[in-house]
C-alpha positions in Angstrom: -138.8 -35.6 -121.5 -142.3 -37.6 -121.6 -145.4 -37.7 -119.3 -145.4 -40.6 -116.8 -149.0 -40.6 -116.4 -149.2 -43.9 -118.0 -146.6 -45.7 -116.1 -148.7 -44.1 -113.0 -152.1 -45.5 -114.3 -150.8 -48.7 -114.0 -149.0 -48.3 -110.6 -151.9 -46.8 -108.8 -154.8 -48.7 -110.2 -154.5 -51.3 -107.4 -154.3 -48.8 -104.8 -157.4 -47.1 -106.4 -159.1 -50.4 -106.2 -157.9 -50.7 -102.8 -158.9 -47.6 -101.8 -162.7 -48.0 -103.3 -163.1 -51.6 -101.6 -161.9 -50.7 -97.7 -163.0 -46.3 -98.3 -160.0 -45.3 -97.3 -159.8 -41.8 -98.8 -156.8 -41.4 -100.7 -155.6 -37.7 -101.9 -155.3 -36.8 -105.5 -152.0 -35.7 -107.2 -151.6 -32.1 -107.7 -150.0 -30.7 -110.7 -148.6 -27.5 -111.6 -146.2 -25.8 -113.7 -142.9 -27.9 -114.6 -140.0 -27.1 -112.6 -136.2 -28.2 -112.8 -134.0 -29.1 -110.2 -130.2 -28.6 -111.9 -127.6 -30.7 -110.1 -124.1 -30.0 -110.2 -122.3 -32.1 -107.5 -118.5 -32.3 -107.1 -116.6 -35.2 -106.2 -116.5 -35.8 -102.2 -113.0 -35.7 -101.0 -111.1 -38.2 -98.3 -112.1 -41.7 -100.0 -110.9 -44.2 -102.7 -114.5 -43.9 -104.2 -118.1 -42.1 -104.1 -121.1 -43.3 -102.8 -123.8 -42.2 -104.9 -127.2 -43.2 -104.5 -130.6 -41.9 -106.5 -133.9 -42.7 -105.4 -137.0 -42.2 -107.3 -140.7 -43.0 -107.8 -142.7 -43.7 -110.8 -140.5 -41.6 -114.0 -138.0 -41.7 -116.3 -134.5 -41.9 -115.6 -131.3 -41.3 -118.2 -127.9 -41.5 -117.0 -124.7 -41.5 -119.2 -120.9 -40.4 -118.8 -119.7 -36.7 -119.1 -119.8 -35.0 -116.0 -117.3 -32.8 -114.6 -117.4 -33.9 -111.4 -119.3 -36.5 -109.8 -123.0 -35.8 -111.3 -124.7 -33.3 -113.2 -127.9 -32.6 -115.0 -131.3 -32.1 -114.8 -134.3 -33.2 -113.1 -137.7 -32.2 -114.4 -140.9 -32.5 -112.2 -144.3 -30.9 -111.6 -145.8 -32.3 -108.4 -144.3 -30.1 -105.4 -144.2 -33.1 -102.9 -142.1 -34.7 -105.5 -139.3 -31.9 -105.6 -136.0 -34.0 -104.9 -133.4 -33.2 -102.4 -129.7 -33.6 -102.5 -127.9 -34.9 -99.4 -124.2 -35.1 -98.7 -122.5 -37.0 -96.3 -118.6 -37.4 -96.3 -117.8 -39.2 -99.5 -121.9 -40.1 -100.4 -124.4 -37.9 -102.3 -128.0 -39.0 -102.5 -130.4 -37.7 -104.5 -134.1 -38.3 -103.1 -137.4 -37.7 -104.5 -139.9 -36.2 -102.2 -142.9 -39.0 -101.5 -146.5 -38.9 -101.3 -148.0 -41.2 -98.0 -150.6 -41.9 -100.5 -151.6 -41.4 -104.4 -154.8 -41.4 -106.2 -154.9 -41.4 -110.2 -154.3 -37.8 -111.2 -156.6 -35.5 -113.3 -153.3 -33.9 -115.5 -150.2 -35.4 -116.8 -147.6 -36.4 -114.5 -143.9 -35.1 -115.2 -140.9 -36.9 -113.6 -137.9 -37.1 -115.6 -133.9 -37.5 -114.5 -131.6 -36.6 -116.8 -128.2 -37.1 -115.2 -124.7 -37.6 -116.0 -122.0 -39.0 -113.9 -118.2 -38.2 -113.7 -115.2 -40.8 -114.7 -113.7 -40.8 -110.5 -114.8 -44.4 -109.0 -118.5 -44.6 -107.9 -120.4 -46.8 -106.3 -123.5 -46.4 -107.7 -127.1 -47.8 -106.2 -130.5 -47.0 -107.9 -133.8 -47.3 -106.0 -137.0 -46.7 -108.3 -140.5 -47.3 -108.6 -142.6 -47.7 -111.8 -140.0 -46.1 -114.3 -138.7 -46.3 -118.1 -135.1 -45.4 -118.6 -132.5 -46.3 -120.3 -128.7 -46.2 -118.5 -126.0 -45.5 -120.7 -122.8 -46.6 -118.3 -119.9 -47.4 -120.4 -116.7 -45.7 -119.8 -117.5 -45.2 -116.1 -115.5 -46.3 -113.0 -118.3 -48.4 -111.1 -116.8 -50.1 -108.3 -120.3 -51.7 -107.8 -123.7 -51.3 -109.0 -126.9 -52.2 -107.3 -130.5 -51.9 -108.8 -134.0 -52.1 -107.4 -137.0 -51.2 -109.1 -140.8 -52.0 -109.2 -142.6 -52.6 -112.5 -139.7 -50.8 -115.4 -139.2 -50.8 -118.9 -135.6 -50.5 -118.8 -132.0 -50.8 -120.7 -128.4 -50.9 -118.9 -126.0 -50.3 -121.3 -122.2 -50.9 -121.3 -121.2 -49.4 -124.3 -117.6 -49.3 -123.9 -115.5 -51.2 -121.0 -115.8 -50.0 -117.3 -112.5 -48.4 -116.2 -112.0 -50.3 -113.2 -112.9 -53.5 -111.5 -116.4 -54.1 -110.6 -117.5 -56.2 -107.3 -120.4 -57.0 -108.0 -123.4 -56.0 -110.5 -126.7 -56.8 -108.7 -130.3 -56.0 -110.1 -133.6 -56.5 -108.6 -136.7 -56.3 -110.0 -140.5 -56.7 -110.2 -143.0 -57.6 -113.3 -140.7 -55.7 -115.9 -139.3 -55.3 -119.0 -135.3 -55.4 -118.7 -132.6 -55.9 -121.1 -128.5 -55.7 -119.8 -126.3 -55.3 -122.8 -122.7 -55.4 -123.4 -122.3 -56.9 -119.7 -118.6 -58.1 -120.8 -117.7 -54.8 -120.7 -119.0 -54.1 -116.6 -115.5 -55.5 -116.0 -117.0 -57.1 -112.9 -116.7 -61.1 -111.3 -119.8 -61.4 -110.0 -123.7 -60.4 -111.7 -126.7 -61.1 -109.6 -130.1 -60.9 -111.2 -133.5 -61.3 -109.5 -136.8 -60.8 -111.0 -140.5 -61.5 -111.3 -142.6 -62.2 -113.9 -141.4 -60.4 -117.6 -139.2 -60.2 -120.3 -135.6 -60.3 -119.7 -132.0 -60.1 -122.0 -128.6 -60.5 -120.4 -126.2 -59.9 -123.2 -122.7 -60.6 -122.4 -121.4 -58.8 -125.5 -118.4 -56.8 -125.2 -114.6 -57.5 -123.7 -114.4 -60.1 -121.1 -111.6 -59.4 -119.3 -111.9 -62.1 -115.9 -113.7 -64.8 -115.2 -117.9 -64.0 -114.2 -120.1 -65.6 -112.0 -123.8 -65.0 -112.7 -126.5 -66.1 -111.1 -130.4 -65.6 -112.2 -133.6 -66.1 -110.5 -136.6 -65.5 -112.1 -140.5 -66.3 -111.8 -142.6 -66.8 -114.9 -140.8 -64.9 -117.3 -138.7 -65.0 -120.9 -135.4 -64.7 -121.0 -132.6 -64.2 -123.5 -129.1 -65.0 -122.7 -126.7 -63.7 -125.4 -123.0 -65.1 -125.5 -120.3 -64.1 -128.1 -119.0 -67.0 -130.0 -115.4 -68.0 -128.7 -116.6 -67.1 -125.5 -116.5 -70.3 -123.0 -119.6 -70.5 -121.2 -121.6 -72.9 -119.0 -125.4 -72.6 -118.1 -126.7 -74.8 -115.6 -130.6 -74.4 -115.4 -132.8 -75.5 -112.2 -136.5 -74.9 -111.4 -139.6 -75.8 -113.3 -138.6 -74.4 -116.6 -138.6 -77.1 -119.2 -138.7 -75.1 -122.8 -135.2 -74.4 -123.5 -134.0 -72.9 -127.2 -130.2 -73.2 -128.1 -129.3 -71.4 -130.7 -125.5 -72.2 -132.4 -123.5 -74.6 -130.9 -124.2 -76.1 -127.2 -122.9 -79.2 -126.0 -126.2 -80.3 -123.6 -125.7 -82.5 -120.9 -129.3 -83.3 -118.7 -129.6 -79.6 -117.7 -126.1 -78.4 -118.3 -125.6 -76.2 -121.7 -122.0 -75.3 -122.4 -119.9 -74.1 -125.5 -116.2 -74.0 -125.3 -114.2 -71.3 -126.3 -110.5 -69.4 -125.0 -109.5 -66.8 -122.0 -111.8 -65.9 -119.6 -115.2 -67.7 -118.8 -118.7 -67.2 -117.9 -120.5 -69.3 -115.5 -124.1 -68.8 -115.2 -126.7 -70.6 -112.4 -130.4 -70.2 -113.9 -133.5 -70.8 -111.6 -136.9 -70.0 -113.0 -140.4 -71.0 -112.9 -142.4 -71.8 -116.2 -141.5 -69.8 -119.0 -138.9 -69.4 -122.2 -135.4 -69.4 -122.3 -133.5 -68.6 -125.5 -129.5 -69.4 -125.2 -128.1 -67.9 -128.0 -124.6 -68.2 -129.2 -123.2 -65.6 -131.6 
């Protein structure tokens, strides 16, 4: 568990500057003793899968498998107004951080750390976060859908073992961030949608590819690294203003199309980005 003060500095400098320029009195965050919210939610009944939504602002998020029910763990916080609430509604569970409408740079360090485990039952997982730092190790779960939306994040999403059910879609939308999506073949999804602003991004398709995968990537002024294992057939079509592509390994290049042959299921990537760097790695 670490302080999130450096991230809050980045996220709130703009607000502080704006407040000074137009004379808005923005209240200061008041910190206190670190409190712990213990989470232990059972799997809702009456549906083929559960919907789990996590909504947080600036902070740290760590997810892994191993819960006996739907979700277990602890949330550490030292801003009283940010105390999360847990809301159950039929087959859905939502864990939402309390919000401050306006914030200013705090005088003390702020703690907002979510350390959660997910269970093995089928889950439609949605994560909405602000400027957060985290590691989401989602291998060995049963995710039917995965949606992540965040602001300025430094995060790593890992499927270190195969997803146990077929995922319909994996969606990730982020601002100016540093994001790594690792072992994406293990996600067992038919579709990946990745939408980002300026930043540094890695999409690693290692793992066991059990069916064809359609991938749609949209990005601004960025540095993107795409890793495809040797022997996996893949086609990458590049559009937009990008003119700096660095292929590594064996690729057949025709205009803006980069292709490699192999056996088994195929990855088809449509990439649209502005000025930036693209590394295409076959390894």
